N, C-alpha and C positions, 0 to 999 in steps of 0.2 A: 266192627269193633263193639257195638252195643251188646250183641249176643254174647261175646266173650266177657264183657263186664258183668252181665247178668249171671253167667255161669260162675265167674270168680266170686261174685257177691254171695251167691247161694252156697258155694263151697266153704267160704269163711263162716257164714252164718250156721252152716251145719255143724262145724266144730264148736261154735259158741253155744248153740242150742243143745248139743249133746252134753256138754259140761253142765249147762244150766239145769237140764232135766235130771241128770245124775245127782246134782246137789239138792234138787228139790226132793228126790227120793230119800236122800240122806237126812236132810234138815227140815223137810216140809216147807211151808211158806213163812218161815220165821221173819223174812224180810218185810212182811206186811206191817210189822210193828214200827218200821222206820218212817220218820217224817221225811218229806221231800228234801228238806235242808240237809238231813243226814246222808241221804243218797247222793246229793250233790257233793258233799264233803268226801264221800267215798270215791267218787269219780275224780275229784281234785287230787286225792292222795295218789291214786294210780297214775294220773297224768303227770303229776309232779315227780313221781318216781321214774317214769319214762324219761322225763327231761334230765333228771339227775344222772341216769344211766347213759343217756346220749352224751352228756358233757364229760362225765368221769370215765366212761368206758369200762367200768369195773362194777360187778355185782357182788356184794358180800353175803347175800342170802341165796344165791344160786338160781334165782328165777330171772328169765330174760324179759325183754319188753313185750314179747309176743303174749305172754300170759297176762300182762297188764292191759294191753289193748283188748284182749278177750274180756277181761273184767269190766272195762269201760263199756263195751257193747252190752254186756249182760246187765250192768247197773243202769244203763240208759233204758233198756227194755223194762226193768223193774220200775224206774221212775215214771215211764209212760203208762204202765199199768196202774201204778198208785194214783196217778192223776184222775183215773176213771172211777176209783173206789170212793165210797163214802165211809164215815166212821161207823155206820151201821153194818157194813159188809163184814163177813166173817174174816178172821185172821188166817185161818187154815183153809186152803183151797185144794180141790182135787187135782191130781196130776194132769188129767186130760183137759181140765179147764185152764190150767197154767200153760199147757202146751198150745192150746188154741189161742189164748191171749198173746203168748209170745209170738206166734206166727202172724197174728193180726197186726201187732205193732211193727214187726219187721217188714211185713208187706207194705204197710202204709209208708214206712221210711224208705223202702226200696223205690216205691213210686215217686217219692219226692226226689230221690237221688237221680232217677232217670230224667225227670223234668229239669233239674239243675244241670245235669250233664248235657242235655240238649242245648241249653242256653250257653253253657261255658265250654262246650266242646271237649269234655274230659280233661280239662287243664290239670286235674289232680295227678295225672300220669306223669307230668313233667315237674311235679313238686318234690321237694325233699321230704323225707319222713319227719325230720325235725320241724319243718313248717307245719305239717299236719298236727304234730304235738302242740305247737304253739297256738294253732287255731282252736284246738280242744280246750287248752287252758283259757284262752280268751272267752270262749263260749261259757266256760264254767264261771268266770268272773261276771259275765252278763247275767247268768242264771242267779248267782248269789245276789246281785243287785236287784233283780226283779223280785226275788224272795224277800229281800230286805224292804222292798217297797210294797209288800203284801200282794204281789201279783199284778200290781197296776203298772201299765205301760202307756206312754203317750204316742210313740211313733214306731215301736219295734214289735217284733214277733214275741209271742209268749214263750214260756219255758218249754213247752212240748216241741216247738220247732228247733229250739236250741239242743234239746236232747237228741232229736233226729239228726241234726248236723253232726253232733259229736259221735253218734253211732256210725254215720256214714264216713266221717274222717277216719275213724278207727278201722272200719272195713277197708278203706283205701290203703291205710298203713299196712294192714295184714296182707293184702294182695301184693303190695310192693315188697313185703318181707317173704313172700312165697308160701304163705299158709294156704293149704288146700284141704 
């Protein structure tokens, strides 16, 4: 089963990465101007829209939840990249550098997913997609609290681990939705 999960993970990420790199070609790295709190809010907006669509079962703007989960994944990668940058780093990055950083962050997150899957026995496969949405929202509220506390935590993981979990939950949701 683990090899299947790896392949499914990679297929979902390939879809996300393709869109991310196309948008980078279109817009450059304009996202570099965003503060982490703004990125967290963008993830919140996407997760909240998913939850609303799950509850109302109707979309008035014609986009389904798949595109929102893809957006969450890409914003999580952006957030993890931003964590490594300093104010002195340039706003505009070369496409090959962005691609390399994207792959690095995703690979670190995939490794975490496999470690957790080992301990939890791929319990996500038996979860409802709506539960994955709720877990993402919970992680967003945790990140917001950590941000409000200026990054200080007493007994919990930092924001990077929460972004990784949100990315993985979104990948799981997309796998369950049949995105390949």
